[in-house]
C-alpha angles and dihedrals in degrees: 000000000000116000109235131199126188117211108232142160121235097281105130092210092059090048087053092049090050088056092048090050089059101253118155095212143004126224113217117220100233102183090103088055092049093049095051097036099088091053102037118000094182093053092043092055099038097086092045092054090051091047090048092052089049091052093045087051093050090052096254130136117231127230125175136204151160126078094357108149145158087282096059110013101086092053091047090050094046088055094042103033096167096065111144098199139356126207107220104144099124099049091038092058092044090051089046089060089066104026102032121250098266094053092042092053089048091051096048090048087052090056089056098051 
């Protein structure tokens, strides 16, 4: 009765294996997206769109995390709108040092609308 999520990259075979193992969700490791995003957002998100479709087809929910920020989160979410959760703790706290926690949370929530 415990929801489980397996942390994976964008490799479709690993996503299918996560489904076969009984996971409820996968969490896509988004550092490669964050690294490429400033140079080519479309190329950066493409493997994640494919991975998300594979996960949804396998009956899995999709979480994402690692290096998502106010800079790149909205574009990611716009291309993968059925995200269940995003892990943004590190960037959120860094932004909160400059913007304040309340404003930062509002801005992150706005990225996910």
